[in-house]
MIFISE-792759 format. One record per residue (C-alpha): residue number from 1; x, y, z; residue in one letter. Coordinates in nm, 4 decimals. Example, Ala and Ser with C-alpha at 12.3 -4.5 7.8 and 13.67 -1.06 7.14 Angstrom:
BEGIN
    nr         xx         yy         zz   rest
     1     1.2300    -0.4500     0.7800      A
     2     1.3670    -0.1060     0.7140      S
This chain:
BEGIN
    nr         xx         yy         zz   rest
     1    -1.7534     0.4621    -1.8160      X
     2    -1.7091     0.6654    -2.1325      X
     3    -1.6230     1.0312    -2.0652      X
     4    -1.6459     1.1668    -2.4178      X
     5    -1.8316     1.3471    -2.5654      X
     6    -1.9429     1.5823    -2.2897      X
     7    -2.3189     1.6091    -2.2341      X
     8    -2.4943     1.9457    -2.2384      X
     9    -2.3446     2.1530    -1.9600      X
    10    -2.0748     1.8936    -1.9004      X
    11    -1.8280     2.1700    -1.8184      X
    12    -2.0113     2.2133    -1.4864      X
    13    -1.9294     1.8561    -1.3866      X
    14    -1.5689     1.8880    -1.5057      X
    15    -1.5135     2.2108    -1.3111      X
    16    -1.6756     2.0777    -0.9933      X
    17    -1.4841     1.7484    -0.9941      X
    18    -1.1544     1.9238    -1.0712      X
    19    -1.2079     2.1699    -0.7857      X
    20    -1.2879     1.8969    -0.5330      X
    21    -1.0098     1.6574    -0.6275      X
    22    -0.7649     1.9454    -0.6330      X
    23    -0.8687     2.0177    -0.2736      X
    24    -0.8334     1.6463    -0.1842      X
    25    -0.4801     1.6478    -0.3199      X
    26    -0.3924     1.9691    -0.1353      X
    27    -0.4166     1.7823     0.1960      X
    28    -0.7939     1.8138     0.2068      X
    29    -0.7602     2.1961     0.2117      X
    30    -0.7087     2.1698     0.5879      X
    31    -0.4871     2.4772     0.6175      X
    32    -0.6617     2.8141     0.6220      X
    33    -0.5091     2.9445     0.2925      X
    34    -0.6130     2.6318     0.1031      X
    35    -0.9655     2.6252     0.2457      X
    36    -1.0074     2.9910     0.1508      X
    37    -0.8851     2.9089    -0.2000      X
    38    -1.1409     2.6259    -0.2205      X
    39    -1.4187     2.8623    -0.1097      X
    40    -1.3136     3.1324    -0.3564      X
    41    -1.3032     2.8782    -0.6388      X
    42    -1.6523     2.7535    -0.5486      X
    43    -1.7890     3.1096    -0.5322      X
    44    -1.6382     3.1985    -0.8714      X
    45    -1.7859     2.8841    -1.0249      X
    46    -2.1301     2.9710    -0.8855      X
    47    -2.0937     3.3153    -1.0405      X
    48    -2.0153     3.1548    -1.3763      X
    49    -2.3200     2.9281    -1.3446      X
    50    -2.5522     3.2199    -1.2739      X
    51    -2.4254     3.3990    -1.5851      X
    52    -2.5527     3.1106    -1.8016      X
    53    -2.9253     3.1606    -1.8830      X
    54    -2.9898     2.7874    -1.9366      X
    55    -2.8358     2.6952    -1.6015      X
    56    -3.0385     2.9664    -1.4273      X
    57    -3.3541     2.8229    -1.5805      X
    58    -3.2611     2.4717    -1.4646      X
    59    -3.2003     2.5943    -1.1112      X
    60    -3.5226     2.7952    -1.1077      X
    61    -3.7345     2.4868    -1.1773      X
    62    -3.6163     2.3080    -0.8619      X
    63    -3.8712     2.2873    -0.5828      X
    64    -3.8643     2.2167    -0.2120      X
    65    -3.5455     2.4066    -0.1298      X
    66    -3.7038     2.6884     0.0713      X
    67    -3.7055     2.4967     0.4009      X
    68    -3.3435     2.3702     0.3790      X
    69    -3.2309     2.7172     0.2718      X
    70    -3.4061     2.8785     0.5686      X
    71    -3.2531     2.6252     0.8090      X
    72    -2.9060     2.6828     0.6669      X
    73    -2.9532     3.0598     0.6872      X
    74    -3.0539     3.0202     1.0514      X
    75    -2.7331     2.8265     1.1186      X
    76    -2.5197     3.1005     0.9636      X
    77    -2.7169     3.3758     1.1424      X
    78    -2.6666     3.2099     1.4816      X
    79    -2.2955     3.1664     1.4084      X
    80    -2.2725     3.5377     1.3252      X
    81    -2.4569     3.6193     1.6467      X
    82    -2.1907     3.4373     1.8487      X
    83    -1.9366     3.6935     1.7266      X
    84    -2.1239     3.9584     1.9249      X
    85    -2.1833     4.0132     2.2994      X
    86    -2.5621     4.0382     2.2457      X
    87    -2.6483     3.6801     2.3277      X
    88    -2.8472     3.5165     2.6081      X
    89    -2.6283     3.5196     2.9163      X
    90    -2.3900     3.7769     2.7716      X
    91    -2.0378     3.7256     2.6340      X
    92    -1.8165     3.4420     2.7492      X
    93    -1.6254     3.5288     3.0703      X
    94    -1.2915     3.4645     2.9007      X
    95    -1.3098     3.8061     2.7320      X
    96    -1.3410     3.9851     3.0656      X
    97    -1.0558     3.7719     3.2024      X
    98    -0.8183     3.8841     2.9254      X
    99    -0.9440     4.2417     2.9454      X
   100    -1.0835     4.2707     2.5899      X
   101    -1.4120     4.4428     2.5157      X
   102    -1.6571     4.4037     2.3644      X
   103    -1.6627     4.0321     2.4253      X
   104    -1.8469     3.7624     2.2338      X
   105    -2.0233     3.4329     2.2850      X
   106    -1.7469     3.2502     2.0982      X
   107    -1.4138     3.2025     2.2707      X
   108    -1.2231     3.2272     1.9391      X
   109    -1.3505     3.4997     1.7054      X
   110    -1.1042     3.4356     1.4230      X
   111    -1.1747     3.0609     1.4076      X
   112    -1.5494     3.1238     1.4126      X
   113    -1.5174     3.3739     1.1269      X
   114    -1.3226     3.1165     0.9228      X
   115    -1.5884     2.8518     0.9916      X
   116    -1.8642     3.0887     0.8739      X
   117    -1.6754     3.1385     0.5477      X
   118    -1.6433     2.7610     0.5229      X
   119    -2.0197     2.7234     0.5628      X
   120    -2.0766     2.9721     0.2817      X
   121    -1.8271     2.7805     0.0689      X
   122    -2.0205     2.4586     0.1341      X
   123    -2.3367     2.6384     0.0215      X
   124    -2.1619     2.7302    -0.3042      X
   125    -2.0555     2.3687    -0.3597      X
   126    -2.4128     2.2606    -0.2910      X
   127    -2.5365     2.4990    -0.5624      X
   128    -2.2753     2.3592    -0.8022      X
   129    -2.4112     2.0139    -0.7230      X
   130    -2.7660     2.1349    -0.7910      X
   131    -2.6617     2.2582    -1.1338      X
   132    -2.4713     1.9368    -1.2025      X
   133    -2.7680     1.7116    -1.1261      X
   134    -3.0290     1.9217    -1.3044      X
   135    -3.0095     1.6940    -1.6095      X
   136    -2.9985     1.3161    -1.5903      X
   137    -2.7237     1.2728    -1.8474      X
   138    -2.5105     1.5403    -1.6794      X
   139    -2.5533     1.3802    -1.3367      X
   140    -2.4566     1.0359    -1.4708      X
   141    -2.1567     1.1895    -1.6449      X
   142    -2.0527     1.3687    -1.3246      X
   143    -2.0628     1.0435    -1.1276      X
   144    -1.8602     0.8630    -1.3941      X
   145    -1.6068     1.1449    -1.3960      X
   146    -1.5941     1.1338    -1.0161      X
   147    -1.5253     0.7611    -1.0263      X
   148    -1.2603     0.7963    -1.2986      X
   149    -1.0815     1.0683    -1.1042      X
   150    -1.1218     0.8593    -0.7903      X
   151    -0.9516     0.5616    -0.9563      X
   152    -0.6523     0.7786    -1.0462      X
   153    -0.6469     0.9296    -0.6976      X
   154    -0.6824     0.5871    -0.5371      X
   155    -0.4006     0.4301    -0.7390      X
   156    -0.1722     0.7206    -0.6497      X
   157    -0.2667     0.6933    -0.2821      X
   158    -0.2227     0.3142    -0.2800      X
   159     0.1230     0.3161    -0.4347      X
   160     0.2214     0.6031    -0.2094      X
   161     0.1132     0.3970     0.0922      X
   162     0.2804     0.0691    -0.0055      X
   163     0.6073     0.2446    -0.0946      X
   164     0.6032     0.4528     0.2217      X
   165     0.6075     0.7860     0.0360      X
   166     0.2670     0.9081     0.1580      X
   167     0.1948     0.8243     0.5183      X
   168     0.2245     0.9561     0.8690      X
   169     0.0207     0.6947     1.0536      X
   170     0.1758     0.3893     1.2110      X
   171     0.1746     0.0755     1.0000      X
   172     0.1705     0.2615     0.6692      X
   173    -0.2075     0.2728     0.6534      X
   174    -0.3365     0.4390     0.3384      X
   175    -0.4268     0.8012     0.4064      X
   176    -0.3630     0.9796     0.0714      X
   177    -0.3011     1.3457     0.1598      X
   178    -0.5711     1.3613     0.4267      X
   179    -0.3216     1.3005     0.7105      X
   180    -0.5714     1.0493     0.8508      X
   181    -0.6509     0.6970     0.7242      X
   182    -1.0035     0.7272     0.8635      X
   183    -1.0766     1.0304     0.6458      X
   184    -0.9463     0.8426     0.3426      X
   185    -1.1777     0.5543     0.4376      X
   186    -1.4798     0.7862     0.4294      X
   187    -1.3932     0.9066     0.0783      X
   188    -1.3174     0.5630    -0.0665      X
   189    -1.6234     0.4123     0.1020      X
   190    -1.8415     0.6759    -0.0672      X
   191    -1.6719     0.6149    -0.4020      X
   192    -1.7117     0.2383    -0.3646      X
   193    -2.0839     0.2827    -0.2992      X
   194    -2.1208     0.4921    -0.6154      X
   195    -1.9149     0.2408    -0.8148      X
   196    -2.1500    -0.0431    -0.7133      X
   197    -2.4441     0.1630    -0.8417      X
   198    -2.2617     0.2376    -1.1678      X
   199    -2.1961    -0.1333    -1.2208      X
   200    -2.5621    -0.2127    -1.1533      X
   201    -2.6801     0.0578    -1.3940      X
   202    -2.4415    -0.0736    -1.6589      X
   203    -2.5869    -0.4222    -1.6184      X
   204    -2.9373    -0.2837    -1.6631      X
   205    -2.8587    -0.1087    -1.9902      X
   206    -2.9367    -0.2880    -2.3130      X
   207    -2.6529    -0.5211    -2.3976      X
   208    -2.4776    -0.4662    -2.0670      X
   209    -2.5053    -0.8303    -1.9622      X
   210    -2.3624    -0.9494    -2.2938      X
   211    -2.0756    -0.7017    -2.3174      X
   212    -1.8038    -0.7477    -2.0529      X
   213    -1.6237    -0.4415    -2.1898      X
   214    -1.9022    -0.2210    -2.0553      X
   215    -1.8468    -0.3655    -1.7080      X
   216    -1.4692    -0.3350    -1.7173      X
   217    -1.4530     0.0269    -1.6017      X
   218    -1.6964     0.0018    -1.3044      X
   219    -1.5404    -0.3328    -1.2078      X
   220    -1.1952    -0.1722    -1.2021      X
   221    -1.3328     0.1134    -0.9929      X
   222    -1.4841    -0.1320    -0.7422      X
   223    -1.1535    -0.3192    -0.7175      X
   224    -0.9475    -0.0013    -0.6634      X
   225    -1.1853     0.1527    -0.4087      X
   226    -1.2286    -0.1720    -0.2142      X
   227    -0.8504    -0.2149    -0.2012      X
   228    -0.8017     0.1420    -0.0827      X
   229    -1.0739     0.1077     0.1802      X
   230    -0.9167    -0.2131     0.3062      X
   231    -0.5694    -0.0570     0.3116      X
   232    -0.6879     0.2262     0.5371      X
   233    -0.7513    -0.0418     0.8026      X
   234    -1.0335     0.1782     0.9304      X
   235    -1.2766    -0.0107     1.1532      X
   236    -1.5366     0.2663     1.1421      X
   237    -1.4958     0.3100     0.7677      X
   238    -1.5507    -0.0587     0.6988      X
   239    -1.8577    -0.0779     0.9224      X
   240    -2.0007     0.2442     0.7772      X
   241    -1.9602     0.1045     0.4250      X
   242    -2.1432    -0.2133     0.5218      X
   243    -2.4222    -0.0002     0.6645      X
   244    -2.4341     0.1994     0.3419      X
   245    -2.4606    -0.1185     0.1365      X
   246    -2.7487    -0.2378     0.3525      X
   247    -2.9287     0.0929     0.2893      X
   248    -2.8571     0.0724    -0.0852      X
   249    -2.9962    -0.2790    -0.1182      X
   250    -3.2925    -0.1944     0.1041      X
   251    -3.3850     0.1060    -0.1116      X
   252    -3.3546    -0.0980    -0.4300      X
   253    -3.5816    -0.3648    -0.2861      X
   254    -3.8267    -0.1027    -0.1573      X
   255    -3.8551     0.0669    -0.4955      X
   256    -3.8998    -0.2654    -0.6731      X
   257    -3.5796    -0.2365    -0.8757      X
   258    -3.4528    -0.5569    -0.7150      X
   259    -3.6586    -0.8685    -0.6553      X
   260    -3.5588    -1.1603    -0.4373      X
   261    -3.5009    -1.4035    -0.7220      X
   262    -3.2417    -1.6779    -0.7007      X
   263    -2.9947    -1.4627    -0.8931      X
   264    -3.0420    -1.1698    -0.6589      X
   265    -3.0096    -1.3930    -0.3535      X
   266    -2.6876    -1.5327    -0.4973      X
   267    -2.5653    -1.1770    -0.5542      X
   268    -2.6525    -1.0829    -0.1976      X
   269    -2.4593    -1.3853    -0.0785      X
   270    -2.1625    -1.2677    -0.2811      X
   271    -2.1866    -0.9236    -0.1254      X
   272    -2.1962    -1.0853     0.2177      X
   273    -1.8749    -1.2696     0.1360      X
   274    -1.7162    -0.9436     0.0194      X
   275    -1.8311    -0.7777     0.3416      X
   276    -1.6625    -1.0466     0.5503      X
   277    -1.3446    -1.0095     0.3454      X
   278    -1.3435    -0.6324     0.3942      X
   279    -1.3692    -0.6790     0.7672      X
   280    -1.1266    -0.9701     0.8049      X
   281    -0.8925    -0.9926     0.5055      X
   282    -0.6455    -0.7278     0.6111      X
   283    -0.4109    -0.8251     0.8918      X
   284    -0.3851    -0.4644     1.0096      X
   285    -0.7613    -0.4205     1.0062      X
   286    -0.8026    -0.7439     1.1986      X
   287    -0.5449    -0.6308     1.4527      X
   288    -0.7222    -0.2989     1.4940      X
   289    -1.0571    -0.4754     1.5412      X
   290    -0.9037    -0.6671     1.8329      X
   291    -0.7731    -0.3373     1.9718      X
   292    -1.1151    -0.1717     1.9562      X
   293    -1.1604    -0.1954     2.3322      X
   294    -0.8498     0.0151     2.3951      X
   295    -0.9576     0.2749     2.1388      X
   296    -1.3064     0.2817     2.2871      X
   297    -1.1645     0.3636     2.6306      X
   298    -0.9643     0.6558     2.4924      X
   299    -1.2535     0.7954     2.2925      X
   300    -1.4956     0.7502     2.5789      X
   301    -1.2660     0.9603     2.7934      X
   302    -1.2554     1.2278     2.5215      X
   303    -1.6319     1.2252     2.4788      X
   304    -1.6970     1.2417     2.8525      X
   305    -1.4751     1.5484     2.8939      X
   306    -1.6258     1.7341     2.5986      X
   307    -1.9820     1.6328     2.6851      X
   308    -1.9297     1.7967     3.0230      X
   309    -1.8002     2.1070     2.8434      X
   310    -2.1122     2.1119     2.6246      X
   311    -2.3375     2.0883     2.9303      X
   312    -2.1669     2.3984     3.0711      X
   313    -2.2743     2.6009     2.7633      X
   314    -2.5586     2.4104     2.5957      X
   315    -2.7475     2.6833     2.4086      X
   316    -2.4816     2.8502     2.1913      X
   317    -2.1734     2.6462     2.2671      X
   318    -1.8270     2.7990     2.2507      X
   319    -1.8282     2.9125     1.8880      X
   320    -1.7690     2.7321     1.5577      X
   321    -1.4062     2.6327     1.5154      X
   322    -1.3277     2.6804     1.8853      X
   323    -1.2550     2.3143     1.9579      X
   324    -0.8785     2.3521     2.0122      X
   325    -0.9302     2.6415     2.2515      X
   326    -1.1978     2.4557     2.4484      X
   327    -0.9834     2.1423     2.4565      X
   328    -0.7022     2.3375     2.6211      X
   329    -0.9402     2.4987     2.8695      X
   330    -1.0837     2.1681     2.9933      X
   331    -0.7566     1.9751     3.0043      X
   332    -0.6542     1.8567     3.3503      X
   333    -0.4505     1.5811     3.5120      X
   334    -0.7383     1.3348     3.4883      X
   335    -0.7913     1.3608     3.1109      X
   336    -0.4466     1.4711     2.9912      X
   337    -0.3638     1.1377     2.8273      X
   338    -0.6827     1.1491     2.6160      X
   339    -0.6852     1.5200     2.5242      X
   340    -0.3293     1.6427     2.4954      X
   341    -0.2733     1.5780     2.1209      X
   342    -0.6211     1.5796     1.9608      X
   343    -0.7749     1.8341     1.7233      X
   344    -1.1237     1.6853     1.7122      X
   345    -1.3472     1.4961     1.9503      X
   346    -1.3948     1.2175     1.6896      X
   347    -1.7709     1.2615     1.6878      X
   348    -1.9140     1.5205     1.4517      X
   349    -2.2425     1.5470     1.6432      X
   350    -2.0818     1.6107     1.9796      X
   351    -1.8375     1.8574     1.8264      X
   352    -2.1174     2.0517     1.6595      X
   353    -2.3120     2.0611     1.9846      X
   354    -2.0066     2.1789     2.1745      X
   355    -1.9154     2.4479     1.9200      X
   356    -2.2603     2.5651     1.8016      X
   357    -2.4794     2.4620     2.0929      X
   358    -2.8333     2.3372     2.0581      X
   359    -2.9489     2.6574     1.8880      X
   360    -2.6802     2.6383     1.6208      X
   361    -2.6760     2.2610     1.5710      X
   362    -3.0500     2.1925     1.5477      X
   363    -3.1093     2.3891     1.2232      X
   364    -2.7970     2.2377     1.0627      X
   365    -2.8992     1.8819     1.1454      X
   366    -3.2556     1.9581     1.0321      X
   367    -3.1231     2.1024     0.7048      X
   368    -2.9341     1.7828     0.6264      X
   369    -3.2380     1.5726     0.7159      X
   370    -3.4617     1.7842     0.4907      X
   371    -3.2246     1.7411     0.1950      X
   372    -3.2116     1.3639     0.2392      X
   373    -3.5905     1.3518     0.2698      X
   374    -3.6233     1.5466    -0.0568      X
   375    -3.4004     1.2894    -0.2253      X
   376    -3.5944     0.9960    -0.0819      X
   377    -3.9282     1.1408    -0.1974      X
   378    -3.7856     1.1920    -0.5441      X
   379    -3.6465     0.8393    -0.5519      X
   380    -3.9878     0.6916    -0.4746      X
   381    -4.1437     0.8912    -0.7608      X
   382    -3.8822     0.8253    -1.0279      X
   383    -3.8480     0.5269    -1.2564      X
   384    -3.5023     0.6204    -1.3873      X
   385    -3.1726     0.6769    -1.2064      X
   386    -3.3039     0.4883    -0.9023      X
   387    -2.9804     0.2952    -0.8519      X
   388    -2.7768     0.6157    -0.8508      X
   389    -3.0167     0.7932    -0.6158      X
   390    -3.0144     0.4927    -0.3827      X
   391    -2.6339     0.4969    -0.3831      X
   392    -2.6240     0.8693    -0.3112      X
   393    -2.8542     0.8234    -0.0125      X
   394    -2.6425     0.5287     0.0998      X
   395    -2.3318     0.7500     0.0748      X
   396    -2.5097     1.0020     0.2990      X
   397    -2.5678     0.7286     0.5541      X
   398    -2.2031     0.6241     0.5316      X
   399    -2.0876     0.9785     0.6109      X
   400    -2.3305     1.0104     0.9008      X
   401    -2.2385     0.6711     1.0447      X
   402    -1.8648     0.7266     1.0205      X
   403    -1.9102     1.0720     1.1708      X
   404    -2.0007     0.9116     1.5027      X
   405    -1.6436     0.7927     1.5575      X
   406    -1.4162     0.9876     1.3221      X
   407    -1.3207     1.3285     1.1912      X
   408    -1.3913     1.3104     0.8171      X
   409    -1.6458     1.5920     0.8091      X
   410    -1.3945     1.8230     0.9769      X
   411    -1.1820     1.8008     0.6590      X
   412    -1.2936     2.0833     0.4237      X
   413    -1.2530     1.8944     0.0958      X
   414    -1.4493     1.5934     0.2215      X
   415    -1.7253     1.8132     0.3637      X
   416    -1.7300     1.9965     0.0306      X
   417    -1.7495     1.6687    -0.1612      X
   418    -2.0536     1.5664     0.0437      X
   419    -2.2161     1.9089    -0.0026      X
   420    -2.1676     1.8715    -0.3791      X
   421    -2.3210     1.5229    -0.3770      X
   422    -2.6142     1.6480    -0.1683      X
   423    -2.6869     1.9154    -0.4270      X
   424    -2.6522     1.6662    -0.7109      X
   425    -2.8908     1.4160    -0.5540      X
   426    -3.1566     1.6730    -0.4635      X
   427    -3.1794     1.8048    -0.8200      X
   428    -3.1458     1.4590    -0.9773      X
   429    -3.4330     1.3362    -0.7619      X
   430    -3.6613     1.5947    -0.9238      X
   431    -3.5999     1.4608    -1.2727      X
   432    -3.4185     1.5851    -1.5764      X
   433    -3.5187     1.9036    -1.7538      X
   434    -3.4915     1.6996    -2.0704      X
   435    -3.7783     1.4537    -2.0924      X
């Protein structure tokens, strides 16, 4: 993975990767000052992009973004509406109870305002991703740079975990600065998926099979990311990665880039062995797999309580960012053990429904689906970069799968990283401006 010289517009990739990994290191930008700094940095970078005539021309040639943009705008508009009392059913009764007028649909105006700013920051990171993927060579460079930075980040996180300098979880599970091993598992699972694609693309280049030096960098990345993923001991992360790999291989077979020859079947067998090792090699991961029943009982109790809360306000929910407030409101003697120390319901779909309601969640989910569909259509039309596009779609699936049981997408830097990759894959799927 050679990182010099920079391709045309390579500064866009450098700036985007630096911004995101800086946010990862700053505890995932989970405190309000850091998340605001991340959003300001993304907005300033978008401003710099729009000042460059060539970048503006590259962005202008992209097609198919009107529908996702309209869906995202609808999400933001509905979130803004919840800050007002002019909603179906009127403001939430809590405002009358505390004697403040005018009320609002949301039960926490300040948190909802912060979440709206976060959404706008994600939109900026998406645009940065669009600009990054507008040229094939720039997109490939950005992925290589992401993997190189990820190797450095992973080595730091691993040594911090094994020495006990960076951890809060029991058992010294690797968590980097995310304060949660499961969030770290989402990141390293995504990076591992991209590293597999980079290794495959290196093999397909002329001379790649005869030059082990070319494979050294992606092989090192695979080793580091697999080790980090294993050291998180995340059950959901491991299963989500296996699901992502199944999607990656399925897309490569579907597009004809892989054929079921003896060599490919042997490779698939090797991947199956690696999959078993990821699930069973780590003693802590194995222990946690055997404890899954206990964890399932706790999370089921959480989900049941918050599902009931959603059913009490299904259209507009309680307001973006209002989870902590709602959690306190619904806490009682029957669910105290499950709810007393949580800051997320450990299911991104349920949390979005509870906070944004059906009216706010539907356009957001549809927006994500539209972006992935754009990428898939582009993948089926392209003859180049198919391995990378397949890996990017597989990374999307990994995030969505892991979001059913964990909190990764609630971490601003990880959500921003996915928004950036979504932008990169949508523009890459439409082909380079340089033919």
